[in-house]
C-alpha positions in Angstrom: 0.0 -0.1 0.0 2.3 3.1 1.1 3.3 5.4 4.1 1.9 8.8 4.5 3.2 10.9 7.2 2.2 14.6 8.2 5.3 16.7 9.7 7.3 13.6 11.0 10.3 13.8 13.2 12.8 12.5 10.6 16.6 13.3 11.3 16.6 13.3 15.4 19.9 14.5 15.6 19.6 17.4 13.7 16.2 18.3 15.1 17.7 18.1 18.7 20.1 20.5 17.6 17.6 22.8 16.0 15.1 22.8 19.1 17.1 23.0 22.1 16.6 26.4 23.3 12.8 26.8 22.0 9.4 26.1 23.3 8.9 22.9 21.5 12.3 21.5 22.5 11.6 22.3 26.2 8.6 19.9 25.8 9.7 17.3 23.4 13.3 16.8 24.5 12.1 16.2 28.1 9.6 13.7 27.0 12.3 11.8 24.6 15.2 11.7 27.5 12.8 10.5 30.1 11.0 7.9 28.0 14.3 6.7 26.6 15.7 6.3 30.2 12.9 4.3 30.9 13.1 2.0 27.8 16.9 1.5 27.2 19.2 0.0 29.9 21.7 1.6 31.3 20.4 5.2 30.2 19.4 8.0 32.6 18.5 11.6 31.5 20.0 12.8 34.7 23.5 12.1 33.7 23.5 14.7 30.7 20.9 17.0 32.6 21.4 19.9 35.1 20.3 19.2 38.6 18.1 22.0 38.7 16.2 21.2 35.5 15.4 17.6 36.3 12.0 18.3 38.3 10.8 20.4 35.4 11.9 17.6 33.1 10.0 15.0 34.9 7.0 17.5 35.2 6.9 17.8 31.5 7.5 14.1 30.7 4.6 13.3 32.8 2.1 15.2 30.7 0.3 14.4 27.4 0.5 16.7 24.5 -2.3 15.4 22.2 -4.1 18.5 22.2 -2.9 22.2 22.4 -4.7 22.6 26.0 -2.7 19.8 27.2 0.3 21.3 25.6 -0.4 24.7 27.2 -0.2 23.2 30.7 3.6 22.6 29.8 4.5 25.7 28.7 5.8 27.4 32.3 8.2 24.5 32.5 8.9 24.8 28.8 9.7 28.4 29.1 12.0 27.8 31.9 13.8 25.0 29.9 14.4 27.0 27.0 17.6 27.9 28.9 20.0 24.9 28.0 19.4 22.0 30.3 21.8 19.4 29.2 25.3 19.2 30.6 26.4 16.9 27.6 25.4 17.1 23.9 23.1 13.9 23.1 24.1 13.9 19.5 27.5 13.2 20.2 27.4 11.5 23.5 27.0 7.9 23.9 24.8 6.1 24.1 22.3 8.7 23.3 24.0 9.4 19.9 23.6 5.7 19.1 19.6 5.7 20.2 19.3 8.9 18.2 20.7 7.0 15.0 18.6 3.8 15.7 15.4 5.6 16.1 15.8 8.0 13.0 13.8 6.5 10.2 15.0 5.6 6.6 18.2 3.7 7.7 16.9 0.6 6.1 15.2 0.7 2.8 11.4 1.3 2.5 10.0 -0.5 -0.3 6.5 1.3 -0.1 5.8 4.6 -1.7 5.5 7.3 0.8 3.8 10.9 0.9 5.1 13.2 3.5 4.0 16.8 3.9 5.1 19.5 6.2 4.1 23.1 6.7 6.4 26.0 5.7 5.7 27.6 9.0 6.6 24.4 11.1 9.1 25.4 13.8 9.3 21.8 15.4 10.4 19.5 12.6 11.2 22.3 10.0 10.5 22.1 6.4 14.4 22.3 5.4 15.0 19.3 7.7 12.1 17.4 6.4 12.8 18.1 2.7 16.4 17.1 3.1 15.4 13.7 4.9 13.1 13.0 1.8 15.8 13.8 -0.6 17.9 11.1 1.3 15.1 8.5 1.0 15.1 9.2 -2.7 19.0 8.7 -2.9 18.2 5.2 -1.3 15.8 4.3 -4.1 12.5 5.0 -2.4 9.6 6.5 -4.1 8.7 9.7 -2.3 6.2 12.4 -2.9 7.3 15.3 -0.5 4.6 18.4 -0.2 5.0 21.9 1.5 1.8 23.3 2.7 1.9 27.3 2.7 0.9 28.9 6.1 0.8 25.7 8.0 2.8 25.3 11.5 3.4 22.1 13.3 0.1 21.8 15.1 -2.7 21.0 12.7 -0.6 19.5 10.1 -2.3 16.4 10.2 -5.7 17.9 9.7 -4.0 20.2 6.7 -2.9 17.1 4.9 -5.9 14.8 5.5 -8.1 15.3 2.1 -4.9 14.8 0.0 -3.8 11.9 2.1 -7.2 10.2 1.6 -6.8 10.9 -2.0 -3.5 9.5 -2.1 -4.6 6.4 -0.6 -7.6 5.9 -2.7 -5.3 6.3 -5.9 -3.0 3.2 -4.2 -6.3 1.2 -3.8 -7.1 2.1 -7.5 -3.8 0.6 -8.7 -2.4 3.9 -9.8 1.4 4.2 -9.7 2.6 6.2 -6.9 3.8 9.5 -8.0 7.3 10.8 -6.9 9.1 14.2 -6.5 12.4 12.8 -6.5 14.7 15.0 -8.3 12.3 17.7 -8.2 11.2 20.4 -5.8 8.5 19.4 -3.3 4.9 19.8 -4.1 2.8 23.0 -3.2 -0.1 21.6 -1.0 -3.0 23.7 -0.3 -4.1 22.6 3.4 -7.5 21.1 3.5 -10.4 23.7 3.6 -10.7 25.1 7.2 -8.0 23.2 8.8 -5.7 25.8 9.7 -7.1 29.4 10.6 -5.2 31.9 8.2 -3.7 29.4 5.9 -4.3 29.7 2.2 -6.8 26.9 0.9 -8.1 27.9 -2.5 -10.4 25.6 -4.2 -9.3 25.0 -7.9 -5.6 25.5 -7.3 -3.3 23.6 -9.3 0.0 22.6 -8.5 2.7 20.2 -10.4 3.2 16.7 -9.4 6.8 16.0 -10.5 7.4 13.0 -12.5 4.0 11.8 -12.4 2.6 13.2 -15.5 -0.3 15.0 -13.9 -1.5 17.8 -11.6 -2.6 17.9 -8.1 -5.9 19.9 -7.7 -8.4 21.2 -5.1 -11.7 19.8 -6.3 -15.1 21.3 -7.2 -16.4 20.5 -3.6 -13.4 22.3 -1.9 -11.9 19.1 -0.9 -8.1 19.1 -1.5 -7.2 15.7 -3.8 -4.3 14.6 -5.3 -5.0 13.4 -8.7 -2.6 12.0 -11.2 -3.7 12.4 -14.9 -2.2 11.0 -17.8 
């Protein structure tokens, strides 16, 4: 069938470097280091974090962030953790660097076609990091369609991509060859109508689908669809 992902975490080492010192990093990185301490033997987040930050790290890691209100509960601690809370760089310190590499996707070939979209306003997984990752997948022989959604931040990326994802899956069930942007600029994808306040979402917008001999269009009902025409 295939794989679709909205704003996925890709190159973990790069994302750790990029997100340290940000609000997002003050939430996601504590969750990562605490969870890995629970999962991997011989790993303890307290060995690479400041003593003063450890109670804040534990509080953030104990929360859920499935919704924006849940994430808002972590903001006081995350704001405090914007100041560097690690004493050693996890991207170069064993065994953390090893686990970062092991948890980074794409190390082994992915035989199924892939559709990945990211917002150009994403300051968590970052458009340039995502595009660089999909280019690496292409170099390893994967069939990848990469899309960038104008005006879309990290939160809500899944909703913004939803209609295009449904159309992409329908095309795979219909037996259509998976499109690819390998060797081409990413597709510009209008978000699903109403999914992201303020983001452009205009029915009838046409954008090129690289190496697929067709176009991606928003349908007459206002639903964003990825349609390959030959």
